[in-house]
C-alpha positions in Angstrom: -16.6 14.7 -28.1 -17.2 16.5 -31.4 -14.8 16.2 -34.3 -13.4 19.5 -33.1 -13.1 18.6 -29.4 -13.0 21.2 -26.7 -9.6 21.8 -25.2 -8.9 20.1 -21.9 -9.5 22.3 -18.7 -6.7 22.9 -16.3 -8.3 21.0 -13.4 -10.7 18.1 -12.7 -12.8 20.1 -10.2 -14.6 23.3 -11.1 -15.1 26.4 -8.8 -18.4 24.9 -7.6 -16.6 21.8 -6.3 -18.1 19.6 -9.1 -16.2 17.4 -11.5 -15.8 18.8 -15.0 -17.4 15.8 -16.7 -16.6 15.4 -20.4 -14.1 14.3 -23.0 -11.5 16.7 -24.1 -8.5 17.1 -26.4 -5.2 17.7 -24.5 -3.6 17.1 -21.1 -5.1 18.0 -17.8 -2.8 19.6 -15.3 -4.5 19.1 -11.9 -6.4 15.8 -11.2 -6.6 16.2 -7.4 -9.9 15.2 -5.9 -9.7 17.0 -2.5 -11.9 19.9 -3.6 -14.9 17.8 -4.7 -18.0 18.5 -2.7 -21.4 17.0 -2.2 -21.8 13.3 -2.5 -18.4 13.0 -4.1 -16.5 14.2 -1.1 -14.4 11.4 0.5 -12.4 11.5 3.7 -10.6 9.1 5.9 -11.0 5.4 5.3 -13.7 6.0 2.6 -11.2 7.9 0.5 -8.4 5.5 1.2 -10.6 2.5 0.1 -11.8 4.1 -3.2 -9.1 6.4 -4.6 -7.1 4.7 -7.3 -4.2 6.0 -9.5 -2.1 4.3 -12.2 0.3 5.1 -14.9 0.7 2.5 -17.7 3.1 2.4 -20.7 3.3 0.1 -23.7 6.1 0.5 -26.3 5.8 -1.5 -29.5 8.7 -1.9 -32.0 9.0 -4.4 -34.9 11.0 -6.6 -32.5 9.6 -6.0 -29.0 6.6 -5.2 -26.8 7.7 -3.5 -23.6 4.9 -2.9 -21.1 4.6 -1.8 -17.5 2.4 0.0 -14.9 2.7 1.5 -11.5 -0.5 1.4 -9.5 -1.6 3.1 -6.2 -4.7 1.8 -4.5 -4.5 3.8 -1.3 -4.1 0.9 1.1 -1.8 -1.1 -1.3 0.4 -0.6 -4.3 1.6 -2.7 -7.2 3.7 -2.7 -10.4 4.5 -4.9 -13.3 7.0 -5.0 -16.2 7.3 -7.3 -19.2 9.4 -7.7 -22.3 8.0 -9.7 -25.2 10.0 -10.9 -28.2 7.7 -10.4 -31.2 9.6 -12.4 -33.9 10.1 -15.3 -31.5 6.6 -15.0 -30.0 7.9 -15.5 -26.4 8.1 -13.6 -23.2 11.7 -12.7 -22.4 10.9 -11.4 -18.9 7.9 -10.5 -16.7 7.8 -9.4 -13.1 5.0 -8.2 -10.9 5.1 -6.7 -7.4 2.6 -6.2 -4.5 4.0 -3.3 -2.4 3.3 -1.3 0.7 1.9 2.2 -0.3 5.0 4.2 0.6 7.1 2.5 -2.1 4.9 4.0 -4.9 4.4 7.7 -5.7 2.0 9.0 -8.4 1.4 12.7 -8.5 -1.8 14.5 -9.4 -0.3 16.5 -12.3 -1.4 14.6 -15.4 0.1 17.1 -17.7 3.5 16.3 -16.2 2.6 12.8 -15.1 5.2 11.0 -13.0 5.0 7.6 -11.3 7.8 5.9 -9.4 8.3 2.6 -7.7 11.3 2.0 -5.4 12.1 -1.1 -3.4 15.2 -2.9 -2.5 17.3 -3.4 -5.7 14.4 -2.5 -8.0 12.9 0.7 -9.3 10.6 1.9 -12.1 9.7 5.2 -13.5 7.0 6.3 -16.0 6.9 10.1 -16.7 5.7 12.3 -19.5 5.2 16.1 -19.9 3.9 17.8 -23.0 7.4 17.7 -24.6 9.4 14.7 -23.2 8.9 11.5 -21.4 10.7 8.4 -20.0 10.0 4.8 -19.3 12.7 3.4 -17.1 13.3 0.4 -14.9 16.1 -1.5 -13.2 14.9 -4.7 -11.5 16.9 -7.0 -9.2 20.1 -5.1 -9.5 20.1 -5.0 -13.3 18.8 -8.4 -14.3 16.1 -6.5 -16.2 16.7 -2.9 -17.2 14.7 -0.6 -19.5 15.7 2.9 -20.6 13.3 4.3 -23.3 12.9 8.0 -24.2 9.4 9.1 -25.2 8.6 12.2 -27.3 5.0 13.3 -26.5 5.6 16.6 -28.4 5.9 14.6 -31.6 2.7 12.6 -31.2 -1.0 13.5 -31.5 -3.0 15.3 -28.8 -4.0 13.3 -25.8 -7.6 12.3 -25.0 -8.7 13.2 -21.5 -12.1 12.0 -20.2 -13.7 12.8 -16.8 -16.4 10.2 -16.3 -19.1 9.4 -13.7 -18.7 6.1 -11.9 -21.7 4.0 -10.8 -22.4 4.3 -7.1 -21.3 7.9 -6.7 -17.7 8.0 -7.9 -15.8 9.9 -10.6 -12.7 9.1 -12.5 -10.4 10.8 -15.1 -8.2 9.1 -17.6 -5.6 10.6 -20.0 -4.8 8.4 -23.0 -1.8 9.2 -25.2 -0.9 7.3 -28.3 1.6 7.1 -31.1 4.5 8.6 -29.2 7.8 8.1 -30.9 10.1 6.0 -28.6 13.7 4.8 -28.7 16.1 3.3 -26.2 17.3 -0.1 -25.1 16.3 -3.1 -22.9 18.7 -5.3 -21.1 17.5 -8.9 -20.2 20.3 -10.7 -18.4 23.4 -10.4 -20.6 21.4 -9.4 -23.7 21.0 -5.8 -24.8 18.1 -5.2 -27.2 17.7 -1.9 -29.1 14.2 -0.3 -29.2 14.1 1.5 -32.6 11.2 2.6 -34.9 8.8 2.2 -31.9 5.6 3.9 -30.9 4.3 4.1 -27.3 0.9 4.5 -25.6 0.4 5.9 -22.1 -2.6 5.6 -19.7 -2.7 7.9 -16.7 -5.9 7.4 -14.6 -7.1 8.8 -11.2 -10.4 8.6 -9.5 -12.8 7.2 -7.0 -13.8 3.8 -8.4 -16.3 1.2 -7.4 -15.4 -1.8 -5.2 -16.0 -4.1 -8.2 -14.7 -2.9 -11.5 -14.4 -4.7 -14.8 -13.6 -3.7 -18.4 -12.5 -4.8 -21.8 -10.0 -2.5 -23.4 -8.2 -2.0 -26.7 -5.2 0.3 -27.4 -3.3 0.7 -30.6 -0.5 2.9 -31.9 0.6 2.9 -35.5 1.0 4.8 -38.7 -0.9 4.8 -42.0 1.0 4.4 -45.2 1.0 8.2 -45.7 2.7 8.7 -42.4 -0.3 9.9 -40.4 -0.7 8.5 -36.8 -3.3 5.9 -36.4 -4.3 5.5 -32.7 -7.1 3.7 -30.9 -8.6 3.6 -27.4 -11.8 1.7 -26.9 -13.4 0.4 -23.7 -16.5 -1.6 -22.7 -17.8 -1.9 -19.1 -16.0 1.1 -17.7 -16.0 4.8 -18.7 -18.5 4.0 -21.5 -21.7 5.7 -20.3 -22.8 9.3 -20.9 -19.2 10.3 -21.1 -16.8 7.8 -22.7 -13.0 7.5 -23.1 -13.4 5.9 -26.6 -11.1 7.7 -29.1 -9.9 7.2 -32.6 -6.9 9.2 -33.9 -6.4 9.5 -37.6 -3.9 12.3 -37.7 -3.1 14.8 -34.9 -6.4 15.0 -32.9 -8.7 12.5 -31.3 -12.3 12.0 -32.3 -14.9 9.9 -30.5 -16.5 6.9 -32.2 -19.6 5.2 -30.7 -20.0 2.6 -28.1 -17.5 -0.3 -28.3 -18.3 -4.0 -28.5 -15.8 -6.8 -27.9 -15.9 -10.4 -28.9 -13.4 -13.0 -27.7 -13.1 -16.7 -26.8 -13.3 -16.5 -23.0 -11.8 -20.0 -22.7 -8.9 -19.1 -24.9 -8.0 -15.4 -25.2 -5.0 -16.2 -27.3 -7.4 -16.7 -30.2 -8.4 -13.7 -32.4 -10.6 -11.0 -30.8 -12.9 -8.5 -32.5 -13.7 -5.0 -31.6 -16.3 -2.7 -33.3 -18.3 0.4 -32.6 -22.0 0.8 -33.0 -21.6 3.7 -35.4 -19.5 1.6 -37.8 -16.4 3.8 -37.5 -14.3 0.9 -36.1 -14.5 -2.8 -37.2 -11.2 -4.6 -36.4 -9.9 -8.0 -35.8 -7.1 -8.4 -33.3 -4.5 -11.2 -33.8 -2.6 -12.0 -30.6 1.1 -12.8 -30.7 1.4 -13.6 -27.0 -0.2 -12.6 -23.7 0.4 -12.0 -20.1 -2.2 -12.7 -17.4 -2.8 -12.9 -13.7 -5.4 -14.5 -11.5 -4.8 -13.4 -7.9 -7.3 -13.7 -5.1 -6.3 -12.2 -1.7 -10.0 -12.2 -0.5 -10.1 -8.5 0.4 -8.8 -7.8 -3.1 -8.7 -9.9 -6.2 -7.6 -9.4 -9.8 -8.4 -11.6 -12.9 -6.5 -10.1 -15.8 -5.4 -11.1 -19.3 -3.7 -8.8 -21.8 -2.7 -10.2 -25.2 -0.3 -8.2 -27.3 -0.5 -8.3 -31.1 -1.8 -6.5 -34.2 -5.0 -5.0 -35.5 -6.5 -5.4 -39.0 -9.7 -4.3 -40.6 -11.3 -0.9 -41.3 -11.7 2.4 -39.6 -13.6 5.5 -40.8 -12.6 9.1 -40.4 -15.0 11.9 -39.4 -15.7 12.6 -43.1 -16.8 8.9 -43.6 -13.7 7.8 -45.6 -13.0 4.1 -45.1 -9.4 3.3 -44.3 -8.1 -0.3 -44.4 -5.4 -1.1 -41.8 -3.3 -4.2 -41.1 -0.4 -4.9 -38.8 -1.0 -2.1 -36.4 0.5 -3.1 -33.0 -1.4 -2.8 -29.8 -3.0 -4.7 -26.9 -6.3 -6.0 -25.8 -7.3 -6.5 -22.2 -10.0 -8.2 -20.1 -9.8 -7.1 -16.4 -12.1 -8.0 -13.5 -11.0 -6.5 -10.2 -12.2 -6.2 -6.6 -10.3 -3.5 -4.8 
């Protein structure tokens, strides 16, 4: 992506049945894969086994991190939701679900992305159009409830990347950062206001490999002058000829170089470091807490850790100006999955 990125095309597939590979500024409308041709065409069990969709949201206020995702794997579905108390540095609630596919719906319209999970006494919703959005949940008959309004129209432009996948797949991802957010969370009898918050969204859809792994960084904050400061970096996935790496300083994404992550694998609650090979990002991440999962069901397996915390260090804009940052909220992630 150049510093003046191309606008996002309407659809993932071009008139010749090929994917529109590239990184773009803006939101893609149609992410459907049915019209892909050649070696990318998938039907029957092959498509069911390789097509993945998810919609993820993370909202950070001075008091809370609220995160959740709805995931569709074709033959299986899942969801998770957590609420983390930042001043107290403790998890107030966290729940995860493995679900039969009919209980989850994620549409192909990324520009108006909508994902739902419905099961007995529990529901979740993550949706966002160009102008409005919502992150909502009601679990176990109200024991945990989230109602947060998102304002994509007041945030910077999204980054959409359509990337090749090793082994003959393709995937698109739409990253949205620095969305103003407000609402409330109910945990048991406690009602917690979500104020002065910013949200990040990740809508992804594609044909992925059987074994997939990545390290990922996402941040949403503001500089002292009020400009949005957003970050999306990945290593090990979508980091080849086309990358989803993006840095927002203001209203539009630009692309830094390849990302490199450093962490203590034996203790991911210790500080991490992420940098890019062009020097535009050099940051230290200070975890405040983390959530993780180590699940092995033989056919599928997931080893996952996601600390939440703050970034400090330096970023450089497209003109080469060095900007020091501190206290910018976000998450890191290490994920190894067989699906």
